[in-house]
N, C-alpha and C positions, 0 to 999 in steps of 0.2 A: 903214642900208644893208642890203639883203637879198642874201644869197649864193645862188647857184645851184649845186647839187651833184648828183652821180650815184653809184650803187652799182656797184662793179666786180664783175661777175659771176664773174670768175675768182678772187676773193679767197677764202681759206680761213680767215682769222683772225677772223671774226665778222661780225655784221650791220652794225656801224657803224664798225669800226676802220679800214676801208680806204676811207673816203669820199674822193672826189677833188674838190677845190675848183675850181670854174670861175670865169670872170670874171663879175663882177656884171652882171645884166641888169636894166635899169631897170624897176621896177614888177612884176617877175615873180619869183616864188619857187617852187621845185618841191621836194616831199618826195622823199627817196630812194625808189627803187622798192622796196627791201628792207623799208621800213617797213610796207608792205601785207602782205608775207609774215609779218612778226612778229606783226601783229595776227591774221592768219589762224591762226597757230600757237597763240596764246593761246586762241582760240575752240575750236580742236580739243581742247586739253587739258581745257577745261571740259566739253565734250561727252562725252569719254571717261570723265571722273569720274562724270558723271550715269549713263552706261551701266553702269559698275561698281557704283554704288550700287543701281541698279535690279536688277542680277543678284543681288547679295547679298540684297536684300529678297525677290526671287523664290525664291531657294534656301531662305531661312528659311521662307517660306510653304509651299514644297513639302515641307520636312521636317515642319513642323507638320501639314500635310495628310496626309502619309504616316502619321504616328503616329495621327491621328484616324481615318484609314481603317483602321488596324490594329485599333482598338477596334470599328469597324463590321464589319470582316471577321471578328473574333472572334465577334461577336454572330450574324452570318449563318451561320458555320460551326457555332456552337452550335445554332442553330435547325434546321440541316440534319443534326444528329447527328454532325458531324465534330469530335468533342471533342478529338482529338489536334491538329488544325490550329487549333482555337479556343484551345487551351492555348498553343500556340506564339505565336499572335498577341497574346494578352493578356499573356503573360509579357514580351514585348517592349515592349508599351505601358506597363507599370508601371515600366520602366527609363528611360522618357523623362521629362524634368523637367516638361513641360507636361501631358501626359496623366496622369502619376502624381499630379498635384495635383487631379484630378477624382474626385469620389465615384463617378461613373458607372463609371469604369474599374475601380475596386476592387470595386464591387458586381458588375460583370460577371464579374470574375475569381473572386469567391466562388461565383457561380452555376455557372460552368464546372467548378470543382474539386468542388463539391458533387455535380454530376451525374455526374462521373467516378467518385466513390466508389461509387455504387450501380450503375454500369454494369458488366456482367459482362465486357465486352471491354476497355474503356479503363481500368477500375479496376485491371487487371493491370499497367499501366504505372506505377502509384504504389507507392512503398514503404509499409510499414505505418505508418499514422498520418499520412502525408504529405498526403493529400488533405484530411483533417479540419483539419490544422494550417493549410494554405494557405487554406482556406475561412474559418476562424476569423480569421486575420490580415487577410484581405481585407475581410470584413464589418466587423470592428472598425475598420479604416482608413476605410471608407466612413462609418461613424458619426462618427468623429473629424473628418473633413473636412466633413461635411454637417450634423452635429448630428442629434439624434433626431427633430427635427421637419421636416428637409429631405426632399425627395422620395426620394432614394436612402438617406439615413440612416434614415428610417422603415422602408423595406423591409428594409434590412440588419439593423436591430434585431430585426425579426420572424424573419428568417432565422437570426440568432444563437441565438434561443431554440429554434428547430427543430433546430439543429445539436447541441444538448445530447445527444440520443440517439445521434447518430453518433459523437460524442466518447467517450461511455460505451462503446459497442459496440467502437470501435477499441481502447480500453483493455482490454476483456475479451479481444479477439482476441490482443493482444500478451501479455497475462498468461497465457493458455492456451498460447501459444507459448514461454513462459518468457523473454520479452523484457521484463523488469520495468522497465527504464529507459523504454522507449517507452510501456509501460502507464502509468507514473507521469505522463509528459508528457500523455497523453490525459486522464487523470483530473483533472489540474490544470487543463487547458483547460476541462473540463466544470465545474469549480468556479468558474472565472471567468465562465462563461456563466450559471450559476445558483448564486450564492454561498450561498444559504440551503438548498440541497438537500443532504441529508446522504449520499446514496448514493455520490456521487463521492468524498467524503472517506473513507467506510468502505472502499471498494474501493482507494483509494490507500494506506490503512494496511495492507491485506492485501498489496499489492504490495511495500511497503517491508519488511514482515516477511519476505516470500518471498526478497528479496535480502539479508536479514539486516541491513538498515539500521534497527536498533532505535531509534536516536535519532529518525529521521524518523517511524517508526511511532508512537512515544510522543507526538510532537508532534501528529500528525494525530488520534490518539485523544483527546488533550487538547482539541483544537479542537472535536471532536464533543461532548465534555462541556460545553464553553463554549457550544455551540449548543443545549444542553438535550437532546441526544440521549443517552439512557441505555438500557442493556440489560445483563443479566447476562453475556451473551457478550462485550461490550466489556470489562467488568472482568476477565473470564476471560482475555482476550487480554493485557491489561496485566499480569496476574498471571503469565502464562506467560513474558512478556518478562523480568520481574524475576527469574524463576527461571533463565532462560537466561543472564542476566547475573550470576547468583549474588549478587543483591542482596537480602538478607533484610529490610533496613529498608524498601526500596521495596515488597517483597511484602506486608509487614505493613500498610503505608500503603494499598495498593490494596484489601486485604481489608477494612480498616476503612472506607474510602470506600464500598465495595460494600455493606457492612452498614448504612451510613447511608441509602443509596438503597433497599436491599432488606433491611430488618431481620429478616425471617423466612425469608430464603433459607438453606436447610439446608446447601447446598454450601459457602457462604462461612463459615457458622458452624463447620462441621467443619474447614475450612481454618484458621480462626483458632485453634481448639482444638489442632490439630496443631502449629501454630507455637509455641504456648505449651508444648506438650509437648517439642518439639525444643529449646527454649531452657531446659528444666528448670523451667519455671514450672507445676508440677503443680496447685497450688491453683487458679490462674486457669483452667487447662485443664479441670479438673473442673467449675468454674462454667459455662464456655462450653458444655460437653457437656450438662450438665443443662438449660441454657436451650434447646439444640438439641432435646433429647428432648421438652421441653414443647411445642415447635412441631411436632415430627414424632414422636409416640409410637409410630408403627407402623414406625419405622426400626430394624430389628434390629441393624444395624451400629453404631448409636450406643451401644446397650447393651454391645455387644462391646468397643468402644473404652474405654468407661467401666470395664468389668470389667478390661481389660488394665492400666489405670492403677492400680487397687486391688490387683491380683494379687500384686505383690511384698511389700507391707507390710500389706495388709488383705484377706486371702484370703476372709474371710466376706462382706465387702461385694462382693468380686469375684464370688462364687458367686451372690449375689442378682442382680447385673447380667447375668451369663451366662444364668441361668435365665429372666430376663425376655426375653433375646434369642431363646432357642429357643421360648419361648411365642409370640413374634411370628412366628418363622420356624424350624420344626423342622429345616430343612436347612442351618442356619447351622453350617458345619463348625468354624470357630474356637471358637464358643461350646460346642458339644458336646465337642470335644476338650479344651478348657480345664476344663470341669466335671469330666470324667473324670480329668484329670491332678491337679487340686487335691484331689479326693476320694481318689484312689489314694495320693497323697503323705501324706495324713493317716494312712492305714492303714500305709503303708510306714514312717513315722516311729515308729509304735508297735512294729512288729516290730524295727526297728533298736535301739530303747531296750532291749527285753527281751533281745535277743541280746548286748548289751554289759553286761548286769547279772551280778553274781556270784550264786551260788545263794541267798545270804542276802538280797541286795537283791531278787532275783526273787520270793522268797517274800513278803518284806515288802510289795512293791508289787503283789502279786497278779498276777504275770506272765501267768498263763493267761488271766485276764480281759482283760488288755491285748491279748493276741494275738487273743482272740475279737473284741474291738472293732476291731482292725486288719483282721480278715477281713471284718467288716461293711462297713467303709469301702471295701475293695477290691471286695467284691461289689457295693456301690452304684455304684462307678465303672464297672463292666463294661458296662452298657447304653449309657452315653454314649460309651465308647471303641468299642464295636461299631458304634454309629450313625455315629461319625466315619469309621470305616473303610469303612462302607457308602457314605457320601457321596463320599469320596475314597479309592478302593480301593488306590492305590499310594503313598499318603503314608507315607514311612518312619517319621516320628515317631509317627504314630497306630498303625502296625503294631507298632512296638517296644513302645509302652505297653501295647497289648492283649496281646502275648505275655508281658510281665512280669506282668500281672494274672492271666492263665491259670496261669502258673507258680506265683505266690504262692498261688493257690487249689487247687493240686494237679491242675489240669486239663492234664496233660502232653500228651495227644494233641492237644488244641486248640493248645497252645503250639508243638508240632512242626509242625502245619499252617501256622500263621502264619510260623514260621521258614522253612519250605520256600517259602512265597510270597515272602518277602523276598529269598531267595537264588535264586529262579528266574531263568533267563536272559531277558533282554529281547528 
């Protein structure tokens, strides 16, 4: 049996809850009118869903298109010389997930920043080292994404090599402005671009020294040595750092390393001799000085230092060394003065001995002869002391010694002249 039913239009309780059952009609059955409305509603829902999905897809495409057009816009602005607008476009593009994954985006960014660096107008908008850093990072990212054989990776690799000079110059500019941290950043960037080039390492060491970061400076100098870069100046810098740190062991180590690299370098030989002297190792110091003299026999100062070592206990050997020094250089003040003093003291000792003798001892020792010998020594000292005063006219020690010699020889007028010179107002 088939029932005939209708939908009550005034019902508010749902589509089917208020169906009114009618009397059965033979062979005829009718669907409720509302069933068509329900079907229509379902169709509408599906249609709306499709529209929504279409809108989402369109929005996504529009966003991607906007970011792609940002790269294109950056390129166009770059070509038209509008580097500030190009920079704004490309900086936005690298923040987008899709365009930032493309080597072209990063390569373009590198080019824009590189051009800004050398532009007298747009370059002012960059902080020191900012442009070089951005270009370096951008080209490096392009190579990372595209490989060195990719279209933009290959171009970026070439650009990176050209960027070395810019990085180095940025470092020099920061260094001259005493912005040593920025200088170090630029030099380290240059090191990454050309790892085997020693210039950036050397400049970085100088910058580290300037900011008194001696640990970093020593590390960088050590890297240079590891790269087979050697120079007397490099060892000299390491020696200076050791002295500033008051590390005598390190200083000795540096000097010995320097002498391995430069066995005949007289400066390092003298440094080594002085270190032995400072530590009381006189025998080794004399050996080092004699070796240095053999390498540089025309160095008057080496003979002077050797004479100074001998002076306290072996004055005769000291005289030989000092006389050799003035033979090489007659204007060597220390050598002239020391010869005069040693010779004068020999004469003064003889006078002192005779003055302390009793009459009997004086006669027995032939005191008159001793005094005569003493005068000979003092007379012999005179030209050396006069030469020393002539070289350094206001040296108090030389003036005093010369006055004493004049007095011992009875040249009182000369002694008074020297005394007046010493007491003259400055």
